[in-house]
C-alpha positions in Angstrom: 18.3 -2.6 6.0 16.2 -5.7 6.2 12.7 -6.3 4.7 10.2 -9.1 4.6 7.5 -9.7 2.0 4.6 -12.0 3.1 3.3 -14.5 0.5 -0.3 -15.7 0.7 -2.0 -18.3 -1.6 -2.9 -16.1 -4.6 -0.3 -13.4 -4.1 1.0 -12.3 -7.5 3.1 -9.3 -6.8 5.2 -10.7 -4.0 8.2 -11.5 -6.3 7.9 -8.1 -8.0 8.0 -6.4 -4.6 11.0 -8.6 -3.6 12.9 -7.6 -6.7 12.1 -3.9 -6.1 13.3 -4.0 -2.5 16.5 -5.7 -3.4 17.2 -3.4 -6.3 17.3 -0.4 -3.9 19.3 -1.9 -1.1 17.1 -3.9 1.1 18.1 -7.4 2.2 14.8 -9.1 1.6 13.2 -12.4 2.8 10.1 -14.0 1.5 7.8 -15.2 4.4 5.1 -17.8 3.9 1.7 -16.9 5.4 1.5 -20.0 7.5 4.7 -19.2 9.4 4.4 -18.0 13.0 7.3 -15.6 13.3 8.7 -12.8 11.3 12.5 -12.5 10.6 14.2 -9.5 12.1 13.1 -6.7 9.7 13.0 -2.9 9.3 10.0 -3.1 6.9 7.2 -5.7 6.4 5.3 -5.6 3.1 1.9 -7.2 2.3 2.0 -7.4 -1.5 -0.7 -7.2 -4.2 -2.5 -10.1 -5.7 -5.6 -12.1 -5.0 -5.0 -13.8 -1.6 -7.2 -16.8 -1.3 -8.8 -16.0 -4.6 -10.6 -12.9 -3.1 -13.2 -15.3 -1.6 -15.6 -13.8 1.0 -14.1 -10.3 1.0 -10.8 -9.3 -0.5 -8.1 -9.7 2.2 -10.5 -11.2 4.8 -9.1 -14.7 4.8 -5.5 -13.5 4.6 -6.1 -11.3 7.6 -6.6 -14.5 9.6 -3.3 -16.2 8.5 -0.9 -17.3 11.3 1.8 -14.7 10.3 -0.6 -11.8 10.7 -0.5 -12.1 14.5 3.2 -11.3 14.2 2.6 -8.5 11.7 0.0 -6.9 13.9 2.3 -7.1 16.9 5.2 -5.6 14.8 2.9 -2.7 13.6 1.6 -2.0 17.1 5.2 -1.8 18.4 6.0 0.9 15.9 7.4 -1.2 13.1 7.0 -0.1 9.5 4.3 -2.1 7.6 3.3 -1.4 4.0 0.3 -2.9 2.2 0.0 -2.5 -1.6 -3.3 -3.2 -3.3 -4.4 -6.5 -1.8 -2.1 -5.8 1.0 -4.1 -2.6 1.7 -7.2 -4.7 1.7 -5.7 -7.0 4.2 -4.6 -4.1 6.5 -8.2 -2.8 6.7 -9.5 -6.3 7.4 -7.1 -6.6 10.3 -8.2 -3.2 11.7 -4.6 -1.8 11.4 -6.2 0.8 9.1 -9.7 2.2 9.2 -12.3 1.9 6.5 -13.1 -0.7 3.8 -12.3 -1.2 0.1 -15.4 -1.8 -2.0 -16.0 -2.8 -5.6 -14.9 -0.2 -8.1 -17.6 2.4 -8.9 -18.3 1.1 -12.5 -17.9 -2.6 -11.4 -15.0 -3.1 -13.7 -11.4 -4.3 -13.2 -9.0 -1.3 -13.7 -5.5 -1.8 -15.0 -3.7 1.5 -16.0 -1.2 4.1 -14.9 -2.4 7.0 -12.7 -1.1 10.1 -11.1 -1.2 10.4 -7.3 -0.5 13.5 -5.2 1.4 13.0 -1.9 -0.6 14.6 0.8 1.5 13.8 3.9 5.3 13.7 3.8 5.8 13.8 7.5 6.6 10.1 7.7 9.3 7.6 6.7 7.5 6.7 3.5 7.4 10.1 1.8 9.7 12.4 3.8 12.3 14.0 1.5 10.7 12.7 -1.7 11.9 14.8 -4.6 8.5 15.4 -6.0 4.9 15.2 -4.7 3.2 14.0 -7.9 4.0 10.4 -8.8 3.0 8.3 -11.8 2.2 4.8 -10.6 0.2 1.8 -11.7 -3.1 0.4 -10.5 -4.7 -3.0 -11.1 -7.7 -3.8 -9.0 -11.4 -4.7 -8.8 -12.0 -3.5 -5.2 -10.1 -0.3 -4.8 -13.0 2.0 -3.9 -12.0 3.4 -0.4 -14.9 4.1 1.9 -15.3 5.0 5.6 -17.9 6.5 7.8 -18.2 10.3 8.2 -16.9 10.0 11.7 -13.9 7.9 10.5 -13.2 10.4 7.7 -13.1 13.3 10.2 -10.7 11.5 12.4 -8.5 10.5 9.4 -8.4 14.1 8.2 -7.9 15.6 11.7 -4.9 13.2 12.2 -3.4 13.8 8.7 -3.8 10.1 7.9 -4.4 10.6 4.2 -1.2 9.6 2.4 -2.0 10.1 -1.3 -4.8 11.2 -3.5 -5.6 10.2 -7.1 -4.9 13.3 -9.2 -3.8 14.6 -12.6 -0.2 15.3 -13.5 -0.6 18.8 -12.1 -1.9 17.6 -8.7 -5.6 18.4 -9.2 -7.8 16.0 -7.2 -11.1 16.5 -9.0 -13.6 13.7 -9.4 -12.7 13.2 -13.0 -9.3 11.9 -11.9 -10.8 9.3 -9.6 -10.5 5.9 -11.2 -12.6 3.8 -8.9 -15.0 6.0 -6.9 -12.9 6.3 -3.8 -14.1 8.7 -1.2 -12.5 12.1 -1.8 -10.0 10.5 -4.3 -8.2 8.7 -1.5 -5.6 6.3 -2.9 -3.7 5.5 0.4 -3.9 6.1 4.1 -1.8 5.8 7.3 -2.6 4.6 10.8 -2.5 7.3 13.5 1.2 6.8 14.1 2.1 6.9 10.4 4.1 3.6 10.6 1.5 1.6 8.7 0.7 2.6 5.1 -1.9 1.1 2.8 -2.2 2.2 -0.8 -3.8 0.8 -4.0 -1.1 2.0 -6.5 1.9 -0.3 -7.2 5.3 1.5 -6.8 7.1 -1.8 -7.5 5.7 -1.8 -11.1 7.4 1.5 -11.9 11.1 0.9 -11.2 12.6 0.8 -14.7 12.3 3.6 -17.3 12.7 1.2 -20.2 9.9 -1.1 -19.0 7.4 1.1 -17.2 8.5 4.3 -15.4 10.8 5.4 -12.6 8.5 7.1 -10.1 8.4 3.9 -8.1 12.2 4.1 -8.0 12.0 7.5 -6.4 9.7 6.0 -3.7 11.9 3.1 -2.8 15.2 5.0 -2.9 13.6 7.6 -0.6 12.2 5.0 1.7 15.4 3.1 2.4 17.3 6.4 2.9 14.7 7.5 5.5 15.0 4.1 7.4 18.8 4.2 7.5 
């Protein structure tokens, strides 16, 4: 299976993502944002970081990079595109995903481990996952997901919510919401479920001795579903 990670000026999780993908069997290529074409890939990843220093709005300048025309075309043709943290912000700026990501509720940068509950496993990302509560890492200043009431209804009607912030038992109460996201939403899909955006970082949880292994479960499951 082949993957490609897009690197923007200011990306700081692109190498981590590349390491994670290779560890679990992907043949990965790093692609510079100013390139025009994507290599042949089964999965495209927009990584975390601070593309263009988060000037204007997070992800807004990156969404206009040359390579994004190819990413949008790839996504619209049914290709798998995953955006993590800043990558999620870029996806909403392109319109591939609905809604926006605002400043965290308490206007503070958050860096900690959280639990998330998988809401929809009828897709290549979470299908056959061995458990539906994952411990992952977040590190963001603008992770507060918001959309209009009309958009929320459409998202819920189409089962586009991928994961919720929760506790270790899967409770999705407000007290387990780290950033103020509407309804504890931590990640969403597009209508066709081939585009995923989420704030938590699975690539930071791939080694039990360094962090944790729930990210390992995610990547192992993902490549098995693509094969």
